[in-house]
C-alpha positions in Angstrom: -104.2 -48.9 32.5 -103.8 -52.4 31.2 -106.5 -54.3 29.3 -104.6 -57.5 28.4 -102.6 -58.3 25.3 -104.4 -55.8 23.2 -103.9 -52.7 25.3 -103.0 -49.1 24.6 -103.6 -46.7 21.7 -103.1 -49.4 19.0 -106.0 -51.4 20.4 -108.3 -48.4 20.7 -107.4 -47.4 17.1 -108.1 -50.9 15.9 -111.5 -50.9 17.5 -112.5 -47.5 16.1 -111.3 -48.5 12.6 -113.2 -51.7 12.7 -116.4 -49.8 13.5 -115.9 -47.3 10.6 -115.2 -49.9 7.9 -118.8 -51.3 7.9 -121.8 -49.9 6.2 -124.6 -52.2 7.1 -126.2 -51.4 10.5 -126.2 -54.9 11.9 -122.5 -55.3 10.9 -121.7 -52.1 12.7 -123.5 -53.3 15.8 -121.6 -56.6 15.8 -118.3 -54.8 15.4 -119.1 -52.4 18.3 -119.8 -55.2 20.8 -116.9 -57.4 19.7 -114.5 -54.5 19.9 -115.8 -53.4 23.3 -115.6 -56.9 24.8 -112.1 -57.5 23.5 -110.7 -54.1 24.4 -112.1 -54.1 28.0 -111.5 -57.8 28.7 -115.1 -58.7 29.4 -116.7 -62.2 29.2 -120.0 -60.8 27.7 -121.0 -57.7 25.7 -124.2 -56.5 24.2 -125.8 -53.6 22.4 -129.5 -53.0 22.2 -131.2 -50.5 19.9 -134.6 -49.6 21.5 -137.9 -49.5 19.6 -140.9 -47.3 20.4 -142.9 -50.1 22.0 -140.9 -51.1 25.1 -138.6 -53.6 23.4 -135.6 -53.6 21.2 -135.5 -53.2 17.4 -132.1 -54.9 17.4 -130.1 -56.6 20.1 -126.6 -57.9 19.4 -124.5 -60.0 21.8 -120.9 -61.2 21.9 -119.5 -64.0 24.1 -122.7 -66.1 23.8 -122.8 -69.0 21.4 -125.6 -69.3 18.8 -127.0 -72.3 20.7 -127.1 -70.3 24.0 -128.7 -67.4 22.3 -131.4 -69.5 20.8 -132.1 -71.1 24.1 -132.4 -67.8 25.9 -135.5 -67.0 23.9 -137.1 -63.7 22.9 -135.3 -60.4 22.9 -135.3 -58.6 26.3 -137.8 -55.9 27.1 -136.8 -52.4 28.3 -136.8 -53.1 32.0 -134.5 -53.2 35.0 -131.0 -51.8 34.5 -131.4 -51.6 30.7 -134.5 -49.4 31.1 -132.7 -47.2 33.7 -129.8 -46.6 31.3 -132.1 -45.7 28.4 -134.4 -43.6 30.5 -131.9 -41.7 32.6 -129.1 -41.7 30.0 -126.3 -42.3 32.5 -123.7 -45.0 32.9 -124.0 -47.9 35.4 -121.0 -49.6 37.0 -122.0 -52.4 39.5 -120.1 -54.9 41.5 -123.0 -57.5 41.1 -125.9 -56.7 38.9 -128.0 -59.4 40.6 -128.0 -57.5 43.9 -129.2 -54.2 42.5 -132.8 -53.4 43.5 -133.7 -52.8 39.8 -132.6 -56.3 38.8 -135.6 -58.3 37.5 -134.0 -61.6 36.6 -133.4 -63.3 33.3 -134.4 -66.6 31.5 -133.1 -69.9 32.8 -130.7 -70.3 29.9 -129.2 -66.9 30.3 -125.6 -66.8 31.5 -124.9 -65.6 35.0 -123.7 -62.0 35.1 -122.0 -60.4 38.0 -120.0 -57.2 37.7 -121.5 -54.9 35.1 -120.6 -51.8 33.1 -123.1 -50.1 30.9 -123.9 -46.8 29.3 -126.2 -45.3 26.8 -125.2 -44.6 23.2 -126.3 -41.1 22.3 -126.7 -39.1 19.1 -127.0 -35.6 20.5 -129.9 -35.6 23.0 -131.3 -38.9 21.5 -130.5 -42.2 23.1 -130.1 -44.6 20.2 -128.7 -47.6 22.1 -127.5 -49.2 25.3 -124.0 -50.7 25.4 -123.0 -52.9 28.3 -120.3 -55.4 29.4 -120.4 -58.0 32.1 -118.0 -60.4 34.0 -114.6 -58.7 33.7 -112.0 -61.4 33.1 -109.5 -60.4 35.8 -108.8 -61.6 39.4 -111.2 -59.8 41.7 -112.4 -60.4 45.3 -116.0 -61.7 45.6 -118.6 -58.9 45.4 -116.3 -56.3 43.9 -116.4 -54.8 40.4 -113.6 -55.7 38.0 -114.5 -52.8 35.8 -112.6 -49.6 36.7 -113.3 -45.9 36.3 -110.8 -46.0 33.4 -112.8 -48.8 31.8 -115.8 -46.6 32.0 -114.0 -43.6 30.4 -112.8 -45.9 27.6 -116.2 -47.4 27.0 -117.6 -43.8 26.8 -115.1 -43.0 24.0 -116.2 -46.2 22.2 -119.9 -45.3 22.7 -119.3 -41.9 21.1 -117.7 -43.4 18.1 -120.3 -46.1 18.0 -123.0 -43.4 17.8 -121.2 -41.9 14.8 -120.7 -45.3 13.1 -124.3 -46.3 13.7 -125.6 -43.0 12.4 -123.5 -43.2 9.3 -124.6 -46.8 8.7 -128.3 -45.7 9.0 -127.6 -42.8 6.6 -126.0 -45.1 4.1 -128.9 -47.6 4.2 -131.4 -44.7 3.8 -129.3 -43.2 1.0 -129.3 -46.6 -0.8 -133.0 -46.9 -0.4 -133.5 -43.4 -1.8 -131.2 -44.2 -4.7 -133.2 -47.3 -5.6 -136.4 -45.4 -5.3 -135.1 -42.6 -7.5 -133.9 -45.1 -10.1 -137.2 -46.8 -10.1 -139.0 -43.5 -10.5 -136.6 -42.5 -13.4 -137.2 -45.8 -15.1 -140.9 -45.5 -14.7 -140.9 -42.0 -16.1 -138.8 -43.1 -19.1 -140.9 -46.2 -19.8 -144.0 -44.0 -19.7 -142.6 -41.5 -22.1 -141.1 -44.0 -24.4 -143.8 -46.6 -24.6 -147.1 -45.1 -23.6 -147.4 -43.0 -26.7 -146.7 -46.0 -28.9 -149.3 -48.1 -27.0 -151.9 -45.3 -27.2 -151.4 -45.1 -31.0 -151.5 -48.9 -31.2 -154.9 -49.0 -29.4 -156.4 -46.3 -31.6 -155.2 -48.1 -34.7 -156.5 -51.4 -33.6 -159.9 -49.8 -32.9 -159.9 -48.3 -36.4 -159.1 -51.7 -37.9 -162.0 -53.3 -35.9 -164.4 -50.6 -37.2 -163.3 -51.1 -40.8 -163.1 -54.9 -40.9 -166.7 -55.4 -42.2 -167.2 -52.4 -44.6 -163.6 -52.0 -45.9 -161.5 -55.1 -45.4 -158.6 -53.7 -47.5 -158.3 -50.6 -45.3 -158.6 -52.8 -42.2 -155.7 -54.9 -43.4 -153.6 -51.7 -43.8 -154.5 -50.6 -40.3 -153.6 -54.1 -38.9 -150.2 -53.8 -40.6 -149.8 -50.5 -38.8 -150.7 -52.2 -35.5 -147.9 -54.7 -36.1 -145.4 -51.9 -36.8 -146.4 -49.9 -33.7 -146.1 -53.0 -31.5 -142.6 -53.7 -32.8 -141.6 -50.1 -32.1 -143.0 -50.3 -28.6 -141.1 -53.5 -28.0 -137.9 -51.8 -29.2 -138.4 -48.8 -26.9 -139.0 -51.1 -23.9 -135.9 -53.2 -24.8 -133.8 -50.1 -25.0 -134.9 -48.9 -21.6 -134.2 -52.3 -20.0 -130.8 -52.6 -21.7 -129.8 -49.2 -20.2 -130.0 -50.8 -16.8 -127.3 -53.4 -17.7 -124.3 -52.6 -15.6 -121.5 -50.9 -17.6 -118.9 -53.1 -15.9 -120.6 -56.2 -17.3 -120.1 -54.9 -20.9 -116.6 -53.7 -20.2 -115.1 -56.3 -17.9 -117.3 -59.4 -18.4 -119.2 -61.5 -15.8 -116.3 -63.0 -13.9 -114.4 -59.7 -13.3 -117.7 -57.9 -12.4 -118.7 -60.6 -9.9 -115.2 -60.7 -8.4 -115.1 -57.0 -7.9 -118.6 -56.8 -6.3 -117.9 -59.7 -4.0 -114.6 -58.2 -2.9 -116.5 -55.1 -1.9 -119.1 -57.1 0.0 -116.3 -59.1 1.8 -114.8 -55.8 3.0 -118.2 -54.3 4.0 -119.5 -57.3 6.0 -118.3 -59.3 8.9 -119.1 -62.5 7.0 -116.4 -63.9 4.8 -117.5 -63.7 1.2 -115.5 -65.6 -1.4 -115.7 -66.1 -5.2 -114.2 -68.6 -7.5 -114.6 -69.3 -11.2 -113.6 -72.4 -13.1 -113.5 -72.7 -16.9 -116.2 -70.2 -17.4 -116.5 -68.9 -21.0 -118.4 -65.8 -22.1 -122.1 -66.2 -22.7 -124.7 -64.1 -24.5 -125.4 -60.7 -22.8 -128.9 -61.7 -21.6 -127.5 -64.8 -19.8 -124.7 -63.0 -18.2 -127.1 -60.3 -17.0 -129.4 -62.9 -15.5 -126.5 -64.6 -13.7 -125.3 -61.3 -12.3 -128.7 -60.3 -11.1 -129.4 -63.6 -9.4 -126.0 -63.5 -7.7 -126.7 -60.0 -6.4 -130.2 -61.0 -5.1 -128.9 -64.2 -3.4 -126.0 -62.4 -1.8 -128.3 -59.6 -0.6 -130.7 -62.2 1.0 -127.8 -64.1 2.7 -126.0 -61.1 4.1 -129.0 -59.1 5.2 -131.2 -61.9 6.6 -129.3 -65.1 7.3 -126.5 -63.8 9.6 -123.9 -66.1 8.0 -120.2 -66.6 8.9 -119.3 -67.6 5.3 -120.9 -67.0 1.9 -119.3 -68.7 -1.1 -120.0 -68.0 -4.7 -118.8 -70.2 -7.6 -119.2 -69.8 -11.3 -118.4 -72.9 -13.3 -118.6 -74.0 -16.9 -121.1 -76.8 -17.5 -121.1 -78.0 -21.1 -121.6 -75.0 -23.3 -123.3 -73.1 -20.5 -122.6 -72.3 -16.9 -123.7 -72.9 -13.3 -123.8 -70.3 -10.6 -123.9 -71.4 -7.0 -124.3 -69.2 -3.9 -124.1 -71.0 -0.5 -124.1 -69.7 3.0 -123.9 -71.2 6.5 -126.6 -68.8 7.9 -129.9 -69.3 9.7 -131.6 -70.9 6.7 -135.4 -71.0 6.3 -138.3 -73.3 5.5 -139.2 -72.5 1.8 -142.8 -73.5 2.4 -143.2 -71.1 5.3 -141.6 -68.3 3.4 -144.0 -68.9 0.5 -147.0 -69.0 2.7 -146.0 -65.8 4.5 -145.7 -64.0 1.2 -142.0 -63.1 1.6 -141.0 -64.9 -1.6 -140.6 -62.1 -4.1 -136.9 -62.4 -4.2 -137.2 -66.2 -5.0 -139.8 -65.5 -7.7 -137.6 -62.8 -9.3 -134.6 -65.1 -9.4 -136.7 -67.9 -10.9 -138.1 -65.6 -13.5 -134.7 -64.4 -14.5 -133.4 -67.9 -14.8 -136.4 -69.1 -16.9 -136.2 -66.0 -19.0 -132.9 -67.1 -20.4 -133.8 -70.8 -20.7 -132.1 -71.6 -17.4 -133.2 -73.4 -14.2 -133.0 -72.2 -10.5 -133.0 -74.4 -7.4 -133.0 -73.3 -3.8 -132.2 -75.6 -0.9 -132.6 -74.5 2.7 -133.8 -75.5 6.1 -133.8 -73.7 9.5 -130.3 -73.8 10.9 -128.9 -75.5 7.8 -127.9 -72.5 5.6 -129.0 -71.9 2.1 -127.8 -73.0 -1.4 -129.0 -71.2 -4.5 -128.0 -72.7 -7.8 -128.7 -71.4 -11.3 -127.9 -73.2 -14.5 -128.0 -71.6 -17.9 -127.4 -73.2 -21.4 -124.9 -71.9 -23.9 -125.8 -69.4 -26.5 
């Protein structure tokens, strides 16, 4: 069996390792289709994850440019050959998909597919996806299928590992969601225990002062002094709970090292290239470094999860006595006005609040198809 320059066990191993190194579901999907297309020498590859409404929750292609993909239009529905693969859970190897009686056509901008190899991706008895290839890049007589029985066997192996990688990625994302929920619950519990009693005492003391203000001003003054003391204690309790959330690495390693480490992890976990550079940065007060780190994390999360970028670049530079953080990506971008109207702006609000909370300033520049640039400037301490 020969599949071109990257043939044999080494190529299979490389493809399987590439699948297993990613943790985000969409990155796993992209890696699966790219590995399958390269390994089996196909012009096109795609993987669709079905939803429960006759469409696809996710649909990833390889071999089609971004411009072509945008021109094709909405995601396909579960019909024709795709529906048969999902419904009957069996492989399909066709000399010309266009002549199959189940073929129902495609949009005008869609590339012409001829020979076709597809099969379901299964997790036990559940079909969790459909993986298919088209247009084998090898010499073949007109009307014959370039994909062989050996290709089908190899794709079946890839599909089995794809199911494992996809299931693991879903479990990772679910685990992360649960961890965040648990941390929020823990913090809420601690804040309630630490602060609510103080606030309850403060309210009772304020009510007592109000009742005494006319008939015993001296005692009322004492109660008001107690109100001030209780308010200070409540503020201290709240501050202590928030400080506990400050990453230990930030205290131990500083902002530059913490950012560099986190960005190296993101670079390994995503298909996008994520880079970091720092120039002349000097340590800032803890609150400012915390705000810079949180904004960087939020901006990176937005770019990698929603913008489908090829590159994300993070820089941290000295500016006067302060610093400027900049996160840029070449992803899909967005219209900030549309995002604000649609209500999906909490991340931007959170970042702006963090910046203003330390006397800084945050700007966001973006447009559809033009990527996004987030810049945060903070003064020195």
